[in-house]
N, C-alpha and C positions, 0 to 999 in steps of 0.2 A: 366386418367385425370379426374378431378373433375370441372366442369364448374360452376362459381359463377359470378352471377350479381351485380354489384356494385350499390348502391342505396343512395343517400345523404339524408337520411331520416328526419333527425333532424336539418338540416341547409339547405340553398338554395346554389346551385353551384354559383360561382361568376357572371356567366353571366345570371342568372335566377332572379335575384332581380326583374328586372322590369316585368317578368311574374307574380310573385307573387302580387306585388303591383296593377297591372292591374285586375288579376283574382281572389286574395284572401287577399286583404290587412290587413283583421281583424285575419289572421292566422301569420301574422308576428309579432316577438315580438318587443315591442316598449317600451321605457322608458317613464319617466312621461311628457317628451316634444312631445311624440308621434315620436321620432326619431327611426328607427330601431335600434335593437341591434345588432352589428357586431362582429363576429369572426375575429379580425385582423390579425391574422396570415394567414388567406386563404381568407379574404375579402368575406366572407359568412355572409348573414343574418341568423338571428336564427328563427325558426319557433316556436310558440307559444303552447305549450303542457300543458298549465297551468290549463285547466278545461276540465272536461268529454265531454262538447259539441265540444270544439276545436279540442281535439283528436280524436273524431269522424270524424269530417269534414275533419281533415289531413289524417286520415286513408283511407278515400274515395278517395283522390288525390293519395297518396303515394301507396295505394292499386293498383290504374290503371298501375303504373309503375310495381308494382310486377307481375301483371297479364301479363304485357308485356314481361318480363323476362321469365315466364314459355311459353308464345307463342312463344318465341323465342328459346326455347330448352334448357334453363338453367337446372341445378339440384338445385342450392341454390340461395340465394340472401344474400348479406351482407349489413346490415343496418349501414351505417356509423354515427359517432357523437352522440351515447347514452349519452355521458358525456357532451352535450351542456350546461347543466345547470351550469357546472364550468365556463363558459363564459357568463352568463345571468344577470351578475351584481346582483345576489340574486333574479331576477325576476322568476327563474324556480327552481324546486326541482328535485333531483334525482327520487324520487318517480313519480313525473309528467312523466318523460322520460320512466321509466320503466312501467308504466300503458300504455304509447302509445307504447312501444315496445310489450306489450301483444297482443294488437290489430293488429299489424304488423305480429307476429307470426301467429295468428289464420288466417290472409289473406294469407300469404305464404303457410302455411299448406293446407288450401282450395284449394289452385292454385299446390299443389302437389310438393312444393318446401320446401327444408329445408331454416332455416332462422339462419345466422350466425352474431353474435355479433363482432363489429369492435372497438378494442382497449376497453379503460375503464376499467381496470384492477379490480378497487375497486368495480365495479357493477356486476362482472363476476358471484357471486351466485344469486343475484337477476335477471340477466339476464335470468339465467338457468331457475329458478323457474318461470319466465314469459313466457317461452316457446322457447327461443332461443336454437338451437340445436347444434352450435359448436361456436368457436371463432377464429378471425383473429387477430393476437397480433403482433403488429409493435414493434420492438426493446425490447420484454420483457426480452431478454437475456441482453440486455444493460441496462436494469434499474431494473434487477432483480425481475420480475413481472411474470415470465411464472408459477410459482406455484400457484399462484391465480386463473390464467386461468383452469391449470390443475385440480385443486381442484373442481372447478365447472364443468368442461368439459371433464374430463378424458384425453383420448388421441385425443380427437376431437378438438384438437387446431392446428391452421396453422401459423407458427412463421415466420415473415419476419425481418431480419437484414439488417441493412445498412452499418455496420462498422465492420471489421474484429474482433475487440475485442468482440463486441456483439455476433457474428458468433459463436466465440470462446467459449464463456460463455454459450451460449445456447446450443450447441452441448456437451459441457463438462457435464452438468447436466441434459439435456432433450432430447439429440439426438437420445437416444435409445427409446423413448417413444413419442415424438411428430414429427411432420413435421417440419423442419426447413431448410430456405433459406436464402441465401444472395443475395440480387439483389441491383441495382444501383438505387438511389433515384427517378430518372425519369421514371424508369422501360421502358426503349427504347427496341424495338425489336432485336432479336439475329442478328448479323451483323452489326449493326448500331455504331457509336461511343459511348463510354460509357456504353455499355452493360457489365454487371457483373452478373454473376449467379454461387453461389458456395453452396454446400449442406455438409451436416456433413460427 
């Protein structure tokens, strides 16, 4: 078993918007009208990684969560939404996020944790160069992206598929090299309705 702690590092959880507005409103990404920029698919506000100063402040906050993962006994942390720039209406760049990722990698390594990149296949090589240690790739078989992760992270790629055809594609090409699993989208516990788990 390899225990990995989830951290939404580049966006705020849907129920955390009020916390950010109260405690760090200047770190919320805002449009020209001052309205928070939101990932509409998930209802998550984006965090502002656009300047070195803001990245340092964000790293202080997210770094405490990373330290909490270490204190709880995890071996690694996965930092979600490295590709938030794609949902930023042009207000962020991939370089902004990769620079922030480099700070997170340093913090994770200082806490004795490996850092995982979550999705963002197009940034896999940049993520690896920034210090990420492995990748968690959702549906790379489905969308023919597993090779981009493998090129950057070798066999340190955890593939999660949600459809049978995605699993078949991932297993056919990558099953002898990468860890591939099919799960239900809600990731319900074993024994509960809707639970699915298959491997190559």
